[in-house]
ChimeraX commands (.cxc) that place a marker at each C-alpha (Angstrom):
marker #1 position 107.94,156.44,96.55 radius 0.5
marker #1 position 111.21,158.36,96.30 radius 0.5
marker #1 position 114.43,156.42,96.81 radius 0.5
marker #1 position 114.68,157.29,100.49 radius 0.5
marker #1 position 116.46,154.62,102.51 radius 0.5
marker #1 position 114.39,155.18,105.65 radius 0.5
marker #1 position 111.09,154.98,103.77 radius 0.5
marker #1 position 112.21,151.83,101.94 radius 0.5
marker #1 position 113.18,150.17,105.21 radius 0.5
marker #1 position 109.94,151.29,106.85 radius 0.5
marker #1 position 107.89,149.81,103.99 radius 0.5
marker #1 position 109.66,146.47,104.20 radius 0.5
marker #1 position 109.27,146.33,107.98 radius 0.5
marker #1 position 105.62,147.31,107.70 radius 0.5
marker #1 position 104.87,144.63,105.11 radius 0.5
marker #1 position 106.58,141.87,107.06 radius 0.5
marker #1 position 104.93,142.77,110.36 radius 0.5
marker #1 position 101.47,143.28,108.86 radius 0.5
marker #1 position 101.51,140.11,106.77 radius 0.5
marker #1 position 102.66,138.03,109.72 radius 0.5
marker #1 position 99.82,139.52,111.76 radius 0.5
marker #1 position 97.41,138.32,109.06 radius 0.5
marker #1 position 98.44,134.73,109.75 radius 0.5
marker #1 position 101.17,134.14,107.20 radius 0.5
marker #1 position 103.96,132.07,108.73 radius 0.5
marker #1 position 106.81,133.50,106.69 radius 0.5
marker #1 position 107.34,136.60,104.51 radius 0.5
marker #1 position 110.30,136.89,102.16 radius 0.5
marker #1 position 111.58,139.47,99.69 radius 0.5
marker #1 position 113.42,138.94,96.40 radius 0.5
marker #1 position 114.64,141.21,93.61 radius 0.5
marker #1 position 112.72,140.45,90.45 radius 0.5
marker #1 position 113.81,139.83,86.88 radius 0.5
marker #1 position 114.37,136.76,84.77 radius 0.5
marker #1 position 114.66,133.52,86.67 radius 0.5
marker #1 position 118.11,131.98,86.79 radius 0.5
marker #1 position 119.35,130.38,83.56 radius 0.5
marker #1 position 119.49,126.85,84.96 radius 0.5
marker #1 position 115.86,127.10,86.05 radius 0.5
marker #1 position 114.82,128.35,82.62 radius 0.5
marker #1 position 116.53,125.34,81.06 radius 0.5
marker #1 position 114.91,122.99,83.60 radius 0.5
marker #1 position 111.42,124.34,82.80 radius 0.5
marker #1 position 111.92,124.06,79.05 radius 0.5
marker #1 position 113.19,120.48,79.30 radius 0.5
marker #1 position 110.32,119.57,81.61 radius 0.5
marker #1 position 107.82,120.82,79.02 radius 0.5
marker #1 position 109.63,119.10,76.13 radius 0.5
marker #1 position 109.27,115.78,77.94 radius 0.5
marker #1 position 105.51,116.37,78.25 radius 0.5
marker #1 position 105.63,116.18,82.04 radius 0.5
marker #1 position 102.96,118.90,82.23 radius 0.5
marker #1 position 100.31,116.45,80.98 radius 0.5
marker #1 position 97.10,118.19,79.91 radius 0.5
marker #1 position 98.05,121.41,81.66 radius 0.5
marker #1 position 98.57,123.32,78.41 radius 0.5
marker #1 position 98.41,126.67,80.17 radius 0.5
marker #1 position 101.81,125.95,81.71 radius 0.5
marker #1 position 103.36,125.78,78.26 radius 0.5
marker #1 position 101.47,128.84,77.01 radius 0.5
marker #1 position 102.32,130.97,80.03 radius 0.5
marker #1 position 105.94,129.87,80.47 radius 0.5
marker #1 position 107.45,133.03,78.89 radius 0.5
marker #1 position 105.63,135.08,81.55 radius 0.5
marker #1 position 106.60,132.70,84.31 radius 0.5
marker #1 position 110.27,132.97,83.41 radius 0.5
marker #1 position 110.24,136.76,83.66 radius 0.5
marker #1 position 107.81,138.39,86.10 radius 0.5
marker #1 position 108.29,141.73,84.33 radius 0.5
marker #1 position 106.43,140.39,81.30 radius 0.5
marker #1 position 103.42,139.75,83.52 radius 0.5
marker #1 position 103.65,142.95,85.57 radius 0.5
marker #1 position 106.02,145.47,83.94 radius 0.5
marker #1 position 106.15,147.68,87.04 radius 0.5
marker #1 position 107.42,144.96,89.35 radius 0.5
marker #1 position 110.61,145.67,91.27 radius 0.5
marker #1 position 110.23,143.31,94.23 radius 0.5
marker #1 position 108.65,139.89,94.71 radius 0.5
marker #1 position 107.19,139.23,98.15 radius 0.5
marker #1 position 106.56,135.55,98.85 radius 0.5
marker #1 position 104.13,134.41,101.54 radius 0.5
marker #1 position 103.43,131.06,103.18 radius 0.5
marker #1 position 100.18,130.24,104.95 radius 0.5
marker #1 position 100.26,127.11,107.14 radius 0.5
marker #1 position 97.28,124.79,106.97 radius 0.5
marker #1 position 98.41,122.05,109.35 radius 0.5
marker #1 position 99.25,118.38,109.36 radius 0.5
marker #1 position 96.45,116.15,107.96 radius 0.5
marker #1 position 96.25,114.12,111.18 radius 0.5
marker #1 position 93.74,111.26,111.20 radius 0.5
marker #1 position 91.82,112.39,108.13 radius 0.5
marker #1 position 91.41,109.60,105.58 radius 0.5
marker #1 position 94.06,109.86,102.91 radius 0.5
marker #1 position 91.78,109.41,99.91 radius 0.5
marker #1 position 91.27,113.19,99.96 radius 0.5
marker #1 position 94.36,115.36,100.49 radius 0.5
marker #1 position 94.44,117.10,103.86 radius 0.5
marker #1 position 94.14,120.66,102.55 radius 0.5
marker #1 position 91.04,119.76,100.53 radius 0.5
marker #1 position 88.96,119.11,103.67 radius 0.5
marker #1 position 89.37,122.79,104.54 radius 0.5
marker #1 position 88.02,126.03,103.12 radius 0.5
marker #1 position 89.55,126.74,99.71 radius 0.5
marker #1 position 92.92,128.34,100.39 radius 0.5
marker #1 position 92.54,130.63,97.35 radius 0.5
marker #1 position 89.64,132.39,99.06 radius 0.5
marker #1 position 91.34,132.44,102.46 radius 0.5
marker #1 position 94.54,134.03,101.14 radius 0.5
marker #1 position 92.73,136.51,98.90 radius 0.5
marker #1 position 90.66,137.73,101.84 radius 0.5
marker #1 position 93.79,138.40,103.87 radius 0.5
marker #1 position 95.68,140.15,101.08 radius 0.5
marker #1 position 92.67,142.29,100.19 radius 0.5
marker #1 position 92.47,143.44,103.80 radius 0.5
marker #1 position 96.02,144.70,103.35 radius 0.5
marker #1 position 95.31,146.53,100.09 radius 0.5
marker #1 position 93.44,149.64,101.27 radius 0.5
marker #1 position 95.58,149.95,104.38 radius 0.5
marker #1 position 98.74,149.85,102.27 radius 0.5
marker #1 position 97.30,152.44,99.87 radius 0.5
marker #1 position 96.54,154.80,102.75 radius 0.5
marker #1 position 99.93,154.35,104.43 radius 0.5
marker #1 position 102.15,154.19,101.33 radius 0.5
marker #1 position 100.15,155.77,98.47 radius 0.5
marker #1 position 103.01,155.37,95.97 radius 0.5
marker #1 position 102.97,151.59,96.33 radius 0.5
marker #1 position 101.14,149.48,93.75 radius 0.5
marker #1 position 101.04,145.71,93.64 radius 0.5
marker #1 position 99.52,142.64,92.07 radius 0.5
marker #1 position 99.13,139.30,93.77 radius 0.5
marker #1 position 98.73,135.66,92.75 radius 0.5
marker #1 position 97.57,132.57,94.61 radius 0.5
marker #1 position 98.87,129.83,92.26 radius 0.5
marker #1 position 96.51,130.92,89.48 radius 0.5
marker #1 position 98.71,133.55,87.81 radius 0.5
marker #1 position 101.70,133.02,85.49 radius 0.5
marker #1 position 104.28,133.17,88.28 radius 0.5
marker #1 position 106.83,130.56,89.42 radius 0.5
marker #1 position 105.71,130.80,93.03 radius 0.5
marker #1 position 107.99,128.11,94.42 radius 0.5
marker #1 position 111.01,129.55,92.63 radius 0.5
marker #1 position 110.41,133.00,94.10 radius 0.5
marker #1 position 109.69,131.49,97.50 radius 0.5
marker #1 position 113.15,129.92,97.42 radius 0.5
marker #1 position 114.76,133.14,96.15 radius 0.5
marker #1 position 113.12,135.14,98.94 radius 0.5
marker #1 position 114.30,132.83,101.71 radius 0.5
marker #1 position 110.92,131.33,102.57 radius 0.5
marker #1 position 112.29,127.81,102.42 radius 0.5
marker #1 position 114.03,125.37,100.11 radius 0.5
marker #1 position 112.83,123.07,97.34 radius 0.5
marker #1 position 112.18,119.52,98.45 radius 0.5
marker #1 position 113.04,116.59,96.19 radius 0.5
marker #1 position 109.30,116.07,95.69 radius 0.5
marker #1 position 109.21,119.57,94.08 radius 0.5
marker #1 position 107.35,121.09,97.05 radius 0.5
marker #1 position 108.63,123.99,99.11 radius 0.5
marker #1 position 109.81,123.07,102.62 radius 0.5
marker #1 position 109.71,125.85,105.20 radius 0.5
marker #1 position 111.30,125.96,108.68 radius 0.5
marker #1 position 108.78,125.02,111.34 radius 0.5
marker #1 position 105.94,124.07,109.00 radius 0.5
marker #1 position 107.61,121.83,106.44 radius 0.5
marker #1 position 105.56,121.67,103.25 radius 0.5
marker #1 position 102.22,122.02,105.04 radius 0.5
marker #1 position 101.85,125.54,103.64 radius 0.5
marker #1 position 100.12,127.33,100.79 radius 0.5
marker #1 position 101.96,130.01,98.84 radius 0.5
marker #1 position 101.07,133.45,97.57 radius 0.5
marker #1 position 103.07,136.08,95.71 radius 0.5
marker #1 position 102.94,139.88,95.83 radius 0.5
marker #1 position 104.58,141.91,93.06 radius 0.5
marker #1 position 105.51,145.43,94.19 radius 0.5
marker #1 position 106.46,148.45,92.09 radius 0.5
marker #1 position 109.04,149.47,94.72 radius 0.5
marker #1 position 112.57,148.05,94.98 radius 0.5
marker #1 position 113.17,146.60,98.45 radius 0.5
marker #1 position 116.27,144.85,99.73 radius 0.5
marker #1 position 116.17,141.08,99.12 radius 0.5
marker #1 position 116.35,138.46,101.86 radius 0.5
marker #1 position 118.89,135.66,101.88 radius 0.5
marker #1 position 118.12,132.29,100.37 radius 0.5
marker #1 position 118.10,129.27,102.67 radius 0.5
marker #1 position 120.31,126.28,101.99 radius 0.5
marker #1 position 118.61,122.97,101.27 radius 0.5
marker #1 position 118.45,120.70,104.31 radius 0.5
marker #1 position 117.32,117.54,102.51 radius 0.5
marker #1 position 120.79,116.04,102.32 radius 0.5
marker #1 position 120.78,112.40,101.21 radius 0.5
marker #1 position 117.17,111.81,102.27 radius 0.5
marker #1 position 114.97,110.19,99.59 radius 0.5
marker #1 position 111.89,109.31,101.65 radius 0.5
marker #1 position 109.54,111.37,99.47 radius 0.5
marker #1 position 110.81,109.71,96.29 radius 0.5
marker #1 position 110.38,106.25,97.78 radius 0.5
marker #1 position 106.88,107.02,99.08 radius 0.5
marker #1 position 105.43,107.86,95.65 radius 0.5
marker #1 position 103.45,104.74,94.62 radius 0.5
marker #1 position 103.25,105.59,90.91 radius 0.5
marker #1 position 106.78,106.58,89.96 radius 0.5
marker #1 position 105.69,110.15,89.25 radius 0.5
marker #1 position 108.85,111.38,90.97 radius 0.5
marker #1 position 111.38,110.40,88.31 radius 0.5
marker #1 position 114.22,111.57,90.50 radius 0.5
marker #1 position 115.08,114.47,92.81 radius 0.5
marker #1 position 113.15,117.58,91.71 radius 0.5
marker #1 position 111.62,115.84,88.65 radius 0.5
marker #1 position 107.85,115.31,88.65 radius 0.5
marker #1 position 105.97,113.68,85.78 radius 0.5
marker #1 position 102.42,114.95,86.20 radius 0.5
marker #1 position 101.07,112.19,83.96 radius 0.5
marker #1 position 101.73,109.70,86.76 radius 0.5
marker #1 position 100.99,112.01,89.71 radius 0.5
marker #1 position 97.88,111.13,91.71 radius 0.5
marker #1 position 97.25,114.79,92.60 radius 0.5
marker #1 position 97.25,115.72,88.91 radius 0.5
marker #1 position 95.13,112.75,87.81 radius 0.5
marker #1 position 92.45,113.32,90.43 radius 0.5
marker #1 position 92.27,117.11,90.07 radius 0.5
marker #1 position 93.55,118.43,86.74 radius 0.5
marker #1 position 93.10,115.48,84.38 radius 0.5
marker #1 position 89.96,115.86,82.29 radius 0.5
marker #1 position 89.87,112.72,80.12 radius 0.5
marker #1 position 88.39,109.34,80.97 radius 0.5
marker #1 position 90.84,107.10,82.79 radius 0.5
marker #1 position 92.47,104.22,80.97 radius 0.5
marker #1 position 92.77,100.94,82.91 radius 0.5
marker #1 position 96.43,101.77,83.62 radius 0.5
marker #1 position 95.51,105.21,84.93 radius 0.5
marker #1 position 92.82,103.74,87.17 radius 0.5
marker #1 position 95.49,101.59,88.80 radius 0.5
marker #1 position 97.68,104.64,89.38 radius 0.5
marker #1 position 95.03,106.29,91.59 radius 0.5
marker #1 position 95.70,103.81,94.43 radius 0.5
marker #1 position 92.35,104.56,96.06 radius 0.5
marker #1 position 92.66,108.34,95.94 radius 0.5
marker #1 position 89.70,110.62,95.18 radius 0.5
marker #1 position 91.21,114.11,95.36 radius 0.5
marker #1 position 94.88,114.89,95.71 radius 0.5
marker #1 position 97.64,112.98,97.47 radius 0.5
marker #1 position 99.85,113.62,100.53 radius 0.5
marker #1 position 102.03,110.50,100.37 radius 0.5
marker #1 position 105.28,112.25,99.49 radius 0.5
marker #1 position 104.66,114.81,102.25 radius 0.5
marker #1 position 103.67,112.70,105.22 radius 0.5
marker #1 position 107.02,110.88,105.18 radius 0.5
marker #1 position 109.14,114.06,105.11 radius 0.5
marker #1 position 111.17,114.54,108.33 radius 0.5
marker #1 position 110.33,118.25,108.25 radius 0.5
marker #1 position 106.59,117.49,108.31 radius 0.5
marker #1 position 106.55,115.61,111.60 radius 0.5
marker #1 position 105.87,118.53,113.94 radius 0.5
marker #1 position 102.83,118.28,116.18 radius 0.5
marker #1 position 101.33,115.65,118.46 radius 0.5
marker #1 position 102.03,112.01,117.56 radius 0.5
marker #1 position 99.23,110.09,115.88 radius 0.5
marker #1 position 97.29,107.79,118.19 radius 0.5
marker #1 position 94.73,106.53,115.67 radius 0.5
marker #1 position 95.18,102.91,114.62 radius 0.5
marker #1 position 95.13,101.72,111.01 radius 0.5
marker #1 position 91.87,99.89,111.62 radius 0.5
marker #1 position 90.22,103.07,112.90 radius 0.5
marker #1 position 91.33,104.99,109.83 radius 0.5
marker #1 position 90.03,102.19,107.60 radius 0.5
marker #1 position 86.64,102.37,109.34 radius 0.5
marker #1 position 86.50,106.14,108.76 radius 0.5
marker #1 position 87.53,105.64,105.15 radius 0.5
marker #1 position 84.92,102.95,104.53 radius 0.5
marker #1 position 82.12,104.98,106.06 radius 0.5
marker #1 position 82.94,108.18,104.20 radius 0.5
marker #1 position 83.49,106.54,100.82 radius 0.5
marker #1 position 80.16,104.72,101.05 radius 0.5
marker #1 position 78.44,107.94,102.10 radius 0.5
marker #1 position 80.08,109.92,99.30 radius 0.5
marker #1 position 79.04,107.31,96.73 radius 0.5
marker #1 position 75.37,108.15,97.41 radius 0.5
marker #1 position 75.68,111.94,97.08 radius 0.5
marker #1 position 73.63,113.53,94.34 radius 0.5
marker #1 position 74.81,116.67,92.56 radius 0.5
marker #1 position 73.04,119.06,94.95 radius 0.5
marker #1 position 74.36,117.29,98.04 radius 0.5
marker #1 position 77.89,117.29,96.61 radius 0.5
marker #1 position 77.74,121.03,95.93 radius 0.5
marker #1 position 76.43,121.74,99.40 radius 0.5
marker #1 position 78.93,119.50,101.21 radius 0.5
marker #1 position 82.01,120.76,99.35 radius 0.5
marker #1 position 80.79,124.28,98.53 radius 0.5
marker #1 position 83.68,126.10,100.20 radius 0.5
marker #1 position 86.41,123.51,99.65 radius 0.5
marker #1 position 88.78,122.81,96.73 radius 0.5
marker #1 position 86.95,119.52,96.06 radius 0.5
marker #1 position 84.02,121.25,94.39 radius 0.5
marker #1 position 86.36,122.31,91.60 radius 0.5
marker #1 position 86.43,118.85,89.98 radius 0.5
marker #1 position 82.65,118.60,89.76 radius 0.5
marker #1 position 80.20,115.93,90.82 radius 0.5
marker #1 position 80.71,113.57,87.85 radius 0.5
marker #1 position 84.48,113.28,88.24 radius 0.5
marker #1 position 84.16,113.04,92.01 radius 0.5
marker #1 position 81.65,110.19,91.80 radius 0.5
marker #1 position 83.75,108.26,89.29 radius 0.5
marker #1 position 86.79,108.55,91.53 radius 0.5
marker #1 position 84.82,107.50,94.61 radius 0.5
marker #1 position 83.67,104.38,92.72 radius 0.5
marker #1 position 87.26,103.58,91.76 radius 0.5
marker #1 position 88.40,104.11,95.36 radius 0.5
marker #1 position 85.74,101.76,96.70 radius 0.5
marker #1 position 86.77,99.13,94.18 radius 0.5
marker #1 position 90.43,99.57,95.08 radius 0.5
marker #1 position 89.90,99.20,98.82 radius 0.5
marker #1 position 87.65,96.18,98.37 radius 0.5
marker #1 position 90.23,94.55,96.10 radius 0.5
marker #1 position 93.00,95.18,98.61 radius 0.5
marker #1 position 90.73,93.98,101.45 radius 0.5
marker #1 position 91.03,97.27,103.31 radius 0.5
marker #1 position 87.26,97.75,103.53 radius 0.5
marker link #1:1,2 radius 0.2
marker link #1:2,3 radius 0.2
marker link #1:3,4 radius 0.2
marker link #1:4,5 radius 0.2
marker link #1:5,6 radius 0.2
marker link #1:6,7 radius 0.2
marker link #1:7,8 radius 0.2
marker link #1:8,9 radius 0.2
marker link #1:9,10 radius 0.2
marker link #1:10,11 radius 0.2
marker link #1:11,12 radius 0.2
marker link #1:12,13 radius 0.2
marker link #1:13,14 radius 0.2
marker link #1:14,15 radius 0.2
marker link #1:15,16 radius 0.2
marker link #1:16,17 radius 0.2
marker link #1:17,18 radius 0.2
marker link #1:18,19 radius 0.2
marker link #1:19,20 radius 0.2
marker link #1:20,21 radius 0.2
marker link #1:21,22 radius 0.2
marker link #1:22,23 radius 0.2
marker link #1:23,24 radius 0.2
marker link #1:24,25 radius 0.2
marker link #1:25,26 radius 0.2
marker link #1:26,27 radius 0.2
marker link #1:27,28 radius 0.2
marker link #1:28,29 radius 0.2
marker link #1:29,30 radius 0.2
marker link #1:30,31 radius 0.2
marker link #1:31,32 radius 0.2
marker link #1:32,33 radius 0.2
marker link #1:33,34 radius 0.2
marker link #1:34,35 radius 0.2
marker link #1:35,36 radius 0.2
marker link #1:36,37 radius 0.2
marker link #1:37,38 radius 0.2
marker link #1:38,39 radius 0.2
marker link #1:39,40 radius 0.2
marker link #1:40,41 radius 0.2
marker link #1:41,42 radius 0.2
marker link #1:42,43 radius 0.2
marker link #1:43,44 radius 0.2
marker link #1:44,45 radius 0.2
marker link #1:45,46 radius 0.2
marker link #1:46,47 radius 0.2
marker link #1:47,48 radius 0.2
marker link #1:48,49 radius 0.2
marker link #1:49,50 radius 0.2
marker link #1:50,51 radius 0.2
marker link #1:51,52 radius 0.2
marker link #1:52,53 radius 0.2
marker link #1:53,54 radius 0.2
marker link #1:54,55 radius 0.2
marker link #1:55,56 radius 0.2
marker link #1:56,57 radius 0.2
marker link #1:57,58 radius 0.2
marker link #1:58,59 radius 0.2
marker link #1:59,60 radius 0.2
marker link #1:60,61 radius 0.2
marker link #1:61,62 radius 0.2
marker link #1:62,63 radius 0.2
marker link #1:63,64 radius 0.2
marker link #1:64,65 radius 0.2
marker link #1:65,66 radius 0.2
marker link #1:66,67 radius 0.2
marker link #1:67,68 radius 0.2
marker link #1:68,69 radius 0.2
marker link #1:69,70 radius 0.2
marker link #1:70,71 radius 0.2
marker link #1:71,72 radius 0.2
marker link #1:72,73 radius 0.2
marker link #1:73,74 radius 0.2
marker link #1:74,75 radius 0.2
marker link #1:75,76 radius 0.2
marker link #1:76,77 radius 0.2
marker link #1:77,78 radius 0.2
marker link #1:78,79 radius 0.2
marker link #1:79,80 radius 0.2
marker link #1:80,81 radius 0.2
marker link #1:81,82 radius 0.2
marker link #1:82,83 radius 0.2
marker link #1:83,84 radius 0.2
marker link #1:84,85 radius 0.2
marker link #1:85,86 radius 0.2
marker link #1:86,87 radius 0.2
marker link #1:87,88 radius 0.2
marker link #1:88,89 radius 0.2
marker link #1:89,90 radius 0.2
marker link #1:90,91 radius 0.2
marker link #1:91,92 radius 0.2
marker link #1:92,93 radius 0.2
marker link #1:93,94 radius 0.2
marker link #1:94,95 radius 0.2
marker link #1:95,96 radius 0.2
marker link #1:96,97 radius 0.2
marker link #1:97,98 radius 0.2
marker link #1:98,99 radius 0.2
marker link #1:99,100 radius 0.2
marker link #1:100,101 radius 0.2
marker link #1:101,102 radius 0.2
marker link #1:102,103 radius 0.2
marker link #1:103,104 radius 0.2
marker link #1:104,105 radius 0.2
marker link #1:105,106 radius 0.2
marker link #1:106,107 radius 0.2
marker link #1:107,108 radius 0.2
marker link #1:108,109 radius 0.2
marker link #1:109,110 radius 0.2
marker link #1:110,111 radius 0.2
marker link #1:111,112 radius 0.2
marker link #1:112,113 radius 0.2
marker link #1:113,114 radius 0.2
marker link #1:114,115 radius 0.2
marker link #1:115,116 radius 0.2
marker link #1:116,117 radius 0.2
marker link #1:117,118 radius 0.2
marker link #1:118,119 radius 0.2
marker link #1:119,120 radius 0.2
marker link #1:120,121 radius 0.2
marker link #1:121,122 radius 0.2
marker link #1:122,123 radius 0.2
marker link #1:123,124 radius 0.2
marker link #1:124,125 radius 0.2
marker link #1:125,126 radius 0.2
marker link #1:126,127 radius 0.2
marker link #1:127,128 radius 0.2
marker link #1:128,129 radius 0.2
marker link #1:129,130 radius 0.2
marker link #1:130,131 radius 0.2
marker link #1:131,132 radius 0.2
marker link #1:132,133 radius 0.2
marker link #1:133,134 radius 0.2
marker link #1:134,135 radius 0.2
marker link #1:135,136 radius 0.2
marker link #1:136,137 radius 0.2
marker link #1:137,138 radius 0.2
marker link #1:138,139 radius 0.2
marker link #1:139,140 radius 0.2
marker link #1:140,141 radius 0.2
marker link #1:141,142 radius 0.2
marker link #1:142,143 radius 0.2
marker link #1:143,144 radius 0.2
marker link #1:144,145 radius 0.2
marker link #1:145,146 radius 0.2
marker link #1:146,147 radius 0.2
marker link #1:147,148 radius 0.2
marker link #1:148,149 radius 0.2
marker link #1:149,150 radius 0.2
marker link #1:150,151 radius 0.2
marker link #1:151,152 radius 0.2
marker link #1:152,153 radius 0.2
marker link #1:153,154 radius 0.2
marker link #1:154,155 radius 0.2
marker link #1:155,156 radius 0.2
marker link #1:156,157 radius 0.2
marker link #1:157,158 radius 0.2
marker link #1:158,159 radius 0.2
marker link #1:159,160 radius 0.2
marker link #1:160,161 radius 0.2
marker link #1:161,162 radius 0.2
marker link #1:162,163 radius 0.2
marker link #1:163,164 radius 0.2
marker link #1:164,165 radius 0.2
marker link #1:165,166 radius 0.2
marker link #1:166,167 radius 0.2
marker link #1:167,168 radius 0.2
marker link #1:168,169 radius 0.2
marker link #1:169,170 radius 0.2
marker link #1:170,171 radius 0.2
marker link #1:171,172 radius 0.2
marker link #1:172,173 radius 0.2
marker link #1:173,174 radius 0.2
marker link #1:174,175 radius 0.2
marker link #1:175,176 radius 0.2
marker link #1:176,177 radius 0.2
marker link #1:177,178 radius 0.2
marker link #1:178,179 radius 0.2
marker link #1:179,180 radius 0.2
marker link #1:180,181 radius 0.2
marker link #1:181,182 radius 0.2
marker link #1:182,183 radius 0.2
marker link #1:183,184 radius 0.2
marker link #1:184,185 radius 0.2
marker link #1:185,186 radius 0.2
marker link #1:186,187 radius 0.2
marker link #1:187,188 radius 0.2
marker link #1:188,189 radius 0.2
marker link #1:189,190 radius 0.2
marker link #1:190,191 radius 0.2
marker link #1:191,192 radius 0.2
marker link #1:192,193 radius 0.2
marker link #1:193,194 radius 0.2
marker link #1:194,195 radius 0.2
marker link #1:195,196 radius 0.2
marker link #1:196,197 radius 0.2
marker link #1:197,198 radius 0.2
marker link #1:198,199 radius 0.2
marker link #1:199,200 radius 0.2
marker link #1:200,201 radius 0.2
marker link #1:201,202 radius 0.2
marker link #1:202,203 radius 0.2
marker link #1:203,204 radius 0.2
marker link #1:204,205 radius 0.2
marker link #1:205,206 radius 0.2
marker link #1:206,207 radius 0.2
marker link #1:207,208 radius 0.2
marker link #1:208,209 radius 0.2
marker link #1:209,210 radius 0.2
marker link #1:210,211 radius 0.2
marker link #1:211,212 radius 0.2
marker link #1:212,213 radius 0.2
marker link #1:213,214 radius 0.2
marker link #1:214,215 radius 0.2
marker link #1:215,216 radius 0.2
marker link #1:216,217 radius 0.2
marker link #1:217,218 radius 0.2
marker link #1:218,219 radius 0.2
marker link #1:219,220 radius 0.2
marker link #1:220,221 radius 0.2
marker link #1:221,222 radius 0.2
marker link #1:222,223 radius 0.2
marker link #1:223,224 radius 0.2
marker link #1:224,225 radius 0.2
marker link #1:225,226 radius 0.2
marker link #1:226,227 radius 0.2
marker link #1:227,228 radius 0.2
marker link #1:228,229 radius 0.2
marker link #1:229,230 radius 0.2
marker link #1:230,231 radius 0.2
marker link #1:231,232 radius 0.2
marker link #1:232,233 radius 0.2
marker link #1:233,234 radius 0.2
marker link #1:234,235 radius 0.2
marker link #1:235,236 radius 0.2
marker link #1:236,237 radius 0.2
marker link #1:237,238 radius 0.2
marker link #1:238,239 radius 0.2
marker link #1:239,240 radius 0.2
marker link #1:240,241 radius 0.2
marker link #1:241,242 radius 0.2
marker link #1:242,243 radius 0.2
marker link #1:243,244 radius 0.2
marker link #1:244,245 radius 0.2
marker link #1:245,246 radius 0.2
marker link #1:246,247 radius 0.2
marker link #1:247,248 radius 0.2
marker link #1:248,249 radius 0.2
marker link #1:249,250 radius 0.2
marker link #1:250,251 radius 0.2
marker link #1:251,252 radius 0.2
marker link #1:252,253 radius 0.2
marker link #1:253,254 radius 0.2
marker link #1:254,255 radius 0.2
marker link #1:255,256 radius 0.2
marker link #1:256,257 radius 0.2
marker link #1:257,258 radius 0.2
marker link #1:258,259 radius 0.2
marker link #1:259,260 radius 0.2
marker link #1:260,261 radius 0.2
marker link #1:261,262 radius 0.2
marker link #1:262,263 radius 0.2
marker link #1:263,264 radius 0.2
marker link #1:264,265 radius 0.2
marker link #1:265,266 radius 0.2
marker link #1:266,267 radius 0.2
marker link #1:267,268 radius 0.2
marker link #1:268,269 radius 0.2
marker link #1:269,270 radius 0.2
marker link #1:270,271 radius 0.2
marker link #1:271,272 radius 0.2
marker link #1:272,273 radius 0.2
marker link #1:273,274 radius 0.2
marker link #1:274,275 radius 0.2
marker link #1:275,276 radius 0.2
marker link #1:276,277 radius 0.2
marker link #1:277,278 radius 0.2
marker link #1:278,279 radius 0.2
marker link #1:279,280 radius 0.2
marker link #1:280,281 radius 0.2
marker link #1:281,282 radius 0.2
marker link #1:282,283 radius 0.2
marker link #1:283,284 radius 0.2
marker link #1:284,285 radius 0.2
marker link #1:285,286 radius 0.2
marker link #1:286,287 radius 0.2
marker link #1:287,288 radius 0.2
marker link #1:288,289 radius 0.2
marker link #1:289,290 radius 0.2
marker link #1:290,291 radius 0.2
marker link #1:291,292 radius 0.2
marker link #1:292,293 radius 0.2
marker link #1:293,294 radius 0.2
marker link #1:294,295 radius 0.2
marker link #1:295,296 radius 0.2
marker link #1:296,297 radius 0.2
marker link #1:297,298 radius 0.2
marker link #1:298,299 radius 0.2
marker link #1:299,300 radius 0.2
marker link #1:300,301 radius 0.2
marker link #1:301,302 radius 0.2
marker link #1:302,303 radius 0.2
marker link #1:303,304 radius 0.2
marker link #1:304,305 radius 0.2
marker link #1:305,306 radius 0.2
marker link #1:306,307 radius 0.2
marker link #1:307,308 radius 0.2
marker link #1:308,309 radius 0.2
marker link #1:309,310 radius 0.2
marker link #1:310,311 radius 0.2
marker link #1:311,312 radius 0.2
marker link #1:312,313 radius 0.2
marker link #1:313,314 radius 0.2
marker link #1:314,315 radius 0.2
marker link #1:315,316 radius 0.2
view
């Protein structure tokens, strides 16, 4: 596309309008390049401390993450997208709220692919690549840079209206578009997310040690659990929402009317049911959800540990 101001503006307006119509809650634009120096230093220090745990790909791909041009040399603009998935509600907390739903990777890919041919027909000079948290891109960094939201102290992006109940995606365009303004952090002195973490994984504001994070241990961690790691799970089977449910920006929606005893009954029934699933039943039940990713063996082991935890704490 030639550097025509009207065409550039029309492309940006088209992308924002079309992506919002596809169900994304916010669309933001940022000029690409190397990430800011202080963020580069933060990432390097985080890796040096081993806070990435067994996620070796983060260390290997960090040079690409710190400069999007090394991943996609044509990139001129980063477009960040947020897709809301909703407050967990009365779902038992031993599986993170998003994991009860269809895998967000597939949902977002379907929507972006529907844009692809249409964009090619309307703006044939435009080329792009996209990532849904599987590519070497600092998605939360670019989401902040593009004005989607601000970084919460639990290291999750907080967006106006939807809090952190969103999934992120990134488009990398070969056309330079005007950037949007960053939003100021609205967390202030609040530390509810830090206080809610039961394992001490949040070492301080914006510092997450994955080795102690329940979401990491139940999803990414591949080794057998040590006795200390089993204790860290706190009855979780897949993921964790504890640092999110306490956030003031995540309280939108109808108030909860379910009592603790009702949730405990749901939890007890589901955990006991899940403990009897064979491999085929597990694959059928969780076929379209993120849970299938960890496999039947890991799932069953974590269900057993959750049952033991709730019995020990007299919650079942």
